[in-house]
C-alpha positions as CSV (number, residue, x, y, z in Angstrom):
1,X,78.6,71.3,85.9
2,X,78.7,73.5,89.0
3,X,77.1,72.2,92.3
4,X,74.7,75.1,93.1
5,X,76.1,77.1,96.1
6,X,74.4,80.0,98.3
7,X,75.5,83.2,96.4
8,X,77.7,84.4,99.8
9,X,79.7,80.7,99.3
10,X,80.0,81.1,95.3
11,X,81.4,84.2,95.9
12,X,83.5,83.2,98.4
13,X,84.8,80.2,96.4
14,X,85.3,82.5,93.5
15,X,87.2,84.9,95.4
16,X,89.7,81.9,96.4
17,X,90.2,80.8,92.5
18,X,90.7,84.7,92.0
19,X,93.6,84.5,94.5
20,X,95.1,81.5,93.1
21,X,94.8,82.7,89.9
22,X,92.2,80.6,88.3
23,X,90.5,82.9,86.2
24,X,88.0,80.3,84.8
25,X,87.4,78.8,88.1
26,X,86.6,82.3,89.4
27,X,84.3,83.4,86.6
28,X,82.1,80.5,86.9
29,X,81.7,81.0,90.4
30,X,81.1,84.4,90.2
31,X,78.7,83.8,87.3
32,X,76.8,81.5,90.0
33,X,76.7,84.0,92.6
34,X,75.4,86.4,90.4
35,X,72.4,84.3,89.3
36,X,70.9,85.0,93.0
37,X,72.1,88.3,93.4
38,X,71.6,89.7,89.6
39,X,72.5,93.6,90.9
40,X,75.5,93.1,93.3
41,X,77.8,95.7,92.3
42,X,80.5,93.4,94.4
43,X,79.8,90.7,91.9
44,X,79.9,92.4,88.7
45,X,82.9,94.4,89.8
46,X,84.8,91.0,90.6
47,X,83.7,89.6,86.9
48,X,85.1,92.7,85.7
49,X,88.4,92.1,87.9
50,X,88.3,88.4,86.4
51,X,87.8,89.7,82.7
52,X,90.7,92.5,82.9
53,X,93.0,89.5,84.5
54,X,92.4,87.8,81.2
55,X,93.1,90.8,79.0
56,X,89.5,90.3,77.9
57,X,89.2,94.3,78.3
58,X,85.5,95.2,76.5
59,X,84.0,92.1,78.6
60,X,86.0,93.8,81.8
61,X,84.3,97.1,80.7
62,X,80.7,95.9,80.4
63,X,81.1,94.5,83.8
64,X,82.5,97.9,85.5
65,X,79.5,99.8,83.8
66,X,77.3,97.5,85.0
67,X,78.7,97.6,88.6
68,X,78.5,101.3,88.3
69,X,74.8,101.3,86.9
70,X,73.9,98.6,89.7
71,X,75.4,101.1,92.3
72,X,77.0,104.7,91.2
73,X,78.7,105.0,94.3
74,X,80.8,102.3,94.2
75,X,84.2,103.5,93.7
76,X,86.2,100.4,92.8
77,X,84.1,100.2,89.7
78,X,85.4,103.1,88.8
79,X,89.0,102.6,89.3
80,X,88.7,99.3,87.4
81,X,87.1,101.0,84.6
82,X,90.0,103.4,84.3
83,X,92.7,100.5,84.5
84,X,90.9,98.8,81.6
85,X,90.5,102.1,79.4
86,X,94.2,102.4,80.0
87,X,95.2,99.1,78.9
88,X,93.1,99.6,76.1
89,X,94.5,103.0,74.8
90,X,97.5,104.0,76.9
91,X,97.2,107.6,76.1
92,X,93.3,107.6,77.0
93,X,92.1,110.3,79.9
94,X,90.6,108.5,82.9
95,X,91.4,110.9,85.1
96,X,87.5,111.7,85.2
97,X,86.4,108.1,86.7
98,X,89.7,108.4,88.9
99,X,88.2,111.8,90.5
100,X,84.6,110.2,90.5
101,X,85.9,107.3,92.6
102,X,87.5,109.9,94.9
103,X,84.5,111.8,94.9
104,X,82.4,108.6,96.0
105,X,84.9,107.6,98.4
106,X,87.4,110.1,99.7
107,X,89.8,107.5,101.4
108,X,89.9,105.3,98.9
109,X,93.9,105.0,98.5
110,X,94.0,103.1,95.3
111,X,92.2,105.8,93.4
112,X,94.0,108.6,94.8
113,X,97.4,107.3,94.0
114,X,96.5,106.3,90.6
115,X,95.3,109.9,90.3
116,X,98.3,111.2,91.7
117,X,100.4,109.0,89.1
118,X,98.5,109.8,85.9
119,X,99.4,113.4,86.6
120,X,102.9,113.3,87.3
121,X,103.2,111.1,84.2
122,X,101.2,113.6,82.3
123,X,103.6,116.6,83.6
124,X,100.9,118.1,85.3
125,X,103.2,119.1,88.5
126,X,100.5,121.6,89.6
127,X,97.6,119.3,89.4
128,X,99.8,116.8,91.5
129,X,100.9,119.6,94.0
130,X,97.4,120.3,94.6
131,X,96.0,116.5,94.6
132,X,99.1,116.0,97.0
133,X,97.6,118.8,99.3
134,X,93.8,117.1,99.1
135,X,95.4,114.0,100.1
136,X,97.1,114.8,103.3
137,X,93.2,115.4,104.7
138,X,92.6,111.5,103.9
139,X,93.4,109.7,107.1
140,X,93.6,106.3,105.1
141,X,96.0,107.5,102.9
142,X,98.1,108.9,105.5
143,X,98.1,105.4,107.4
144,X,99.3,103.4,104.2
145,X,102.1,105.9,103.7
146,X,102.2,109.2,101.5
147,X,104.2,109.4,98.2
148,X,104.8,106.0,97.0
149,X,104.1,105.0,93.5
150,X,101.5,103.9,92.6
151,X,101.0,99.7,92.1
152,X,102.7,98.2,89.2
153,X,99.6,96.4,88.0
154,X,98.2,99.5,86.9
155,X,101.1,100.6,85.3
156,X,101.8,97.3,84.1
157,X,98.5,97.3,82.1
């Protein structure tokens, strides 16, 4: 049995477990944190990340959807959902979720890179060029470096 901790402490313990790759401990502590903060998009998203890391995509999708329900403006949940959909069905169209993430947070570099990767893989050069032009107005994207391939964790799922 877990020793009760304040939600933020449980969340921090869970994040450290996640960084170590201890998915079961992370999940247990996120669940404990969730008991005190039922509608935290951060906690729901993090639980989705754990389940995605465990390749339990249905559970991950459920938690990403709950995170979106809790906070429809929480961009990472849309990217998480896109990753899970791509992992479950590699040819699925995840553009909508990535575009929504960018609409919710124009400076969310990961969403921009993921969308660029999808556009290029699909051979949509015109869409990729337009997206590239749109990105130049994003200061966060410029600070992270333009024209770098999307991180491998998305491609490998």
